[in-house]
N, C-alpha and C positions, 0 to 999 in steps of 0.2 A: 535490310542489310547495306540499304545504300544510306541511313541514318549512320550506323556504325562504324562504314567505314569511312564516312566524312570525319566525324568524330576521332577516330585512329590517324587521318593522315593528312586532313587539312587539303585535300585533293578538290582541287577545284573543280573536278568532273568527275565526282564521286561515284557515280552511275557508269561510266565507262572504265574505271579501275574495278569496280566490282566485277564487271562482265570480264576485265582478263584475270582477274583471281580467278572465277569460276572457269574459263577457259584452261589455264594456268594448273591449276591446282586440282579440280575435282572434274575433271572430263569424263575420266573413267566411271566414276561413281552415279547412280542413279540420287534422282532431286531429294528427294524422298528423308534421306538417312541423315543429310546434313540442312537442309532447308526445304521449304514447301512455298508455293504461292497461294497467298492469298488475296481475294478485292478487298484492297484501303482506298478511301476514299483521298483524291489527291486537293491540289490547292485550287483544280476549275469546278469543284463539288460533283464530279465524276469518279466513278469508281475502278479502278485497273487490279490486274492480276500484279502483285507486287512479292518481292522475294522476301521471307520471314525467316525466322528460325526460333526456337527455343535457347533457353540457358547453354544447354549441352550443346547445341549446333553452334551457336555465337562462340563458345570458349575454341570449339575446333577451326572456326574460321578466324579467330584473332591469329593463332599459330602460325596461320598463312600469308598474314599481311606485314612483308618486310617495313617495318616503319621503329622508329624510335618509340611513340608513343604506346605502341604496342607491347614495347618490350616488358616492362611493368606486369602486363598481366602474361606474358611468359615466363617470368620469373615466377611469379606466383603460383602457377601451374607446375611448373618444376616443385617447388616446394611441395604444394599438397601433394603431390603423386608422391615424392621422398618420404613422407609422413604416414602417408598412407604403408607404404611398405615396409616402414615401421613400424605400423602399427599391426602388418600383419605377423610380422615376427614375434612381437610383444605387446599382444594385446590390453595390458594396462596402461600403455601410453596413451590410446584413445580415451581411456576414463581420467585420465590426468590431464588431457586435452580440455576435455569438455568441461570440467570442473573449471580450468582456468579461465575457458569464455563466459561461467557463466560468474565469475568473481569479476571479469574484466567490466562485464557490465551492471555490476553495483549488486549482484545478488548475496545476501548473506549466511555464511558459512553453515547455519542449520536449516537454512530452503533447500541448499546445494546437498546436503547430504539426502534428506527427502527424496529430490528431483532425482539423484543418483540412483535410491534405491526404487523408486517407482520407474525408472530404464528398465534397469532388471528384474522386475515383477514383469511389467509389458513382455520385454524380451522372451521371460519363460513361457508367458502365455502365449504368446502367438507359435511359438515352439510347439506347443500344446497340439494348437488350431492346425498348424501343416502336417501335424503325425497322424492327426484324427479326420483329415477331409477337407480343412479349409485352405486350400491352397493361393487363394488369389486375394490380388489387393480388395476385390469389392466385396468379399465373404467377409475378412478382416472388419471393414468399414461396417458391413452388417451386425457383425456379432458384437463390436465395440459399440456400437450405439443402443445394443439389447442393455448392456450391463449399463450404460450411462444413463440411459431410461429409468433404467430401476432404482439406479442409487440416486439420482437426483433431479429427477421427473422431467428430462429435458434431454434430446438428443447432441451429442457434439455440436451439428453445426448452427442449432439454436443457440447453443451455451457460446458458442464464437461470437452470433451476431449480439447475443446480451452484452457479450465485454465489447463489443465494438474492435472485433478482429476482422481478418480480412485471412493474409498468408501467413500468417506468424501460427507456431504454435500452442494451441490450447494451454497446454499442462505449464508452460512455462508464465501464464497469466495467473494458475491458479495458487491460492493464499495455503497456509500449511495444513488447515481443515480439507480444503477442497481436493489438496494430492492426497492427504494419509485416506479417505473415505474413495477416491479412485484406486488405491492399492489395496484397499481392502475388500472393493469389489470382485477386481480383477485377478488377486492373490485366491479368494474363496473359490469362484470361477476354475481356475485351473485344478483345485484340488478337487472340487465336484467330477472333471471331466475325470481324473485319474481313481477314483473312487468308482466313477460310473461305467470308468471303459469306452465312454459314449462315443460313436464314429458319426462321419455324416454331420451338413450344416446345420438340418433342423434338430437333431439332437445336440448338438452345441448349443445352438440358439436358447432352445431351453432350460440347459445350464446358466448358459449367459443371463438370463433372466434370474433365475433363483440367486447365484450370484450377487447380482446388483441390487437385488430385494433385499438381502443383508445388510449390506453396506447401506440400502434405503433406511431399512429400521433404525441401522445405529444414526443415520443423518436426522432422522425426526426428532427420534431420545435428545440429542444435542443439541437441535432448535427449540425443543419445548425447554430446556434447562436454561439456554441462551436468552430467549425471548429473540430471536431474529433470524432469518434464513441463510443458511449455510451459501446456496446459488447467489452471487453477487455479480452484480456489472463490472464490479472493482479489479482493475488490474494491479493485480500485486506488487510489482518491482512499480511502479506509478502510484501507487498510495504508501510505499515505505518512503520516497524521494520528497510527496506531498509532507509529510509528517516530520521527517528531518529538514525542510525549509520551513516550515511552523513555528 
């Protein structure tokens, strides 16, 4: 947090500045909701308790810093908040904004349409999971891994590692066939849940494995015809840019 304050204020004493912000703005709050203290290594090689925050905490704290450098962030937060309110009133706006973001990143229209359809298929599936007893993100991760392993022979974390990704969204780096097979596995799993009226994570896992296996069978047939694997380390957008520049 001292580094954040230093960047936003150019204060010669950022530690003292941060101390005043804490005292003025957050004296009545517990530490954990806004920031935490972690042991970090200092310039002298020793580790000290240091105020740290995640992205949400930093944005909350930025709002409390009266500095010209903080103003662009405050305006951006106000704009994003306004847009979210608009999207609540008119959900179609969220879809349009998502499409625009992908377009600005350089994705072609046909890929964007597949990606948007994939998002809808995914949301339908997670709605079923929630209704049928898989209510936590951890449950979703387990079930998603079952579908992915049965479809592609690889779990999402391994898939990301293969593509050299860290925090990026794996599906944003898939090509057309990868996206289509992902949709097939998830859409099939949704239908199996509904047909069997499956309840509980264990039964949902069985369905996910079957749904993924159906997509996996399609993948293997495609690979035999194409003579190459579908699962690739290639980043779809980076590959498109290389082709254009070449």
